[in-house]
C-alpha positions in Angstrom: -33.5 23.5 30.0 -34.6 21.7 33.1 -32.5 22.2 36.2 -32.3 19.2 38.6 -31.2 19.9 42.2 -30.7 17.0 44.5 -31.0 18.0 48.2 -31.0 16.5 51.6 -31.5 18.5 54.8 -30.1 21.8 53.6 -33.1 24.1 53.3 -30.9 27.1 53.9 -28.7 26.3 50.9 -31.6 25.3 48.7 -33.2 28.7 49.3 -30.1 30.5 47.9 -29.7 28.3 44.8 -33.4 28.7 43.9 -33.2 32.4 44.3 -30.1 32.5 42.1 -31.7 30.4 39.4 -35.1 32.1 39.3 -34.0 35.1 37.1 -32.2 32.8 34.7 -35.6 31.5 33.6 -35.0 27.8 33.0 -38.0 25.9 31.5 -38.3 24.0 34.8 -36.6 23.3 38.1 -36.9 19.9 39.6 -35.8 19.5 43.2 -35.3 15.9 44.3 -35.5 15.8 48.1 -33.8 12.8 49.7 -36.2 12.5 52.6 -35.4 15.8 54.4 -37.4 16.8 57.4 -36.4 20.4 57.4 -39.0 21.9 55.1 -36.8 21.7 52.0 -39.6 20.1 49.8 -42.1 22.7 50.9 -39.6 25.6 50.2 -39.0 24.2 46.8 -42.7 23.8 46.0 -43.3 27.3 47.2 -40.7 28.7 44.8 -42.5 27.0 41.9 -40.1 24.0 41.5 -41.5 20.6 40.8 -40.6 18.4 43.8 -39.8 14.7 43.8 -39.9 13.7 47.4 -38.1 10.5 48.2 -39.0 8.7 51.4 -35.4 8.4 52.5 -31.9 9.5 51.5 -31.1 7.4 48.5 -27.9 9.3 47.6 -26.8 11.9 45.1 -26.8 9.6 42.0 -30.2 8.2 42.6 -31.7 11.7 43.2 -30.0 13.0 40.0 -31.2 10.1 38.0 -34.8 10.5 39.2 -34.7 14.2 38.2 -33.3 13.4 34.8 -36.0 10.8 34.2 -38.7 13.4 35.1 -37.2 16.2 32.9 -39.2 17.0 29.7 -36.6 19.0 27.9 -33.7 18.1 25.7 -31.2 19.9 28.0 -30.8 19.1 31.6 -28.6 21.0 34.1 -27.5 19.3 37.3 -26.9 21.8 40.1 -25.8 21.0 43.6 -27.8 22.7 46.4 -24.6 24.4 47.7 -23.8 26.6 44.7 -25.0 30.1 43.7 -24.8 30.4 39.9 -23.8 33.8 38.7 -26.3 35.8 36.7 -26.1 34.7 33.1 -24.7 31.3 34.0 -27.4 29.3 32.2 -27.4 31.5 29.1 -23.6 31.1 28.9 -23.7 27.4 29.0 -26.5 27.2 26.4 -24.6 29.5 24.1 -21.5 27.3 24.5 -23.5 24.2 23.5 -25.0 26.1 20.5 -21.5 27.0 19.3 -20.4 23.4 19.5 -23.2 21.3 18.1 -21.3 18.1 18.6 -20.9 18.7 22.4 -23.1 16.9 24.7 -21.9 18.4 28.0 -21.0 21.8 29.3 -20.0 22.9 32.8 -19.4 26.1 34.6 -16.3 27.0 36.6 -16.6 26.5 40.3 -15.2 29.4 42.4 -15.0 29.9 46.1 -17.1 32.8 47.3 -14.0 34.7 48.5 
């Protein structure tokens, strides 16, 4: 699984999502930075993520599409920079897809932190 994270000027949020994903051991993490000037791209690279640095904010859909194009795995997960996946999140989604071989999409449940 390759995780694609589009981001723009939210280094603080990006740090949290990268920390939450690291123990889940995806094959790769691609951060598509929409022209941030806050060190987001450098943070992502320092965490081991592959970075696609766009020269300007091209929007969410463009960033996601660039990340999907760069992925080298059959499965791609799209994760916003403002979420913190629970431990086991990725394994749970993969298991759900394996139980339903005709499924082409799986999503987690979004919960407020409180």
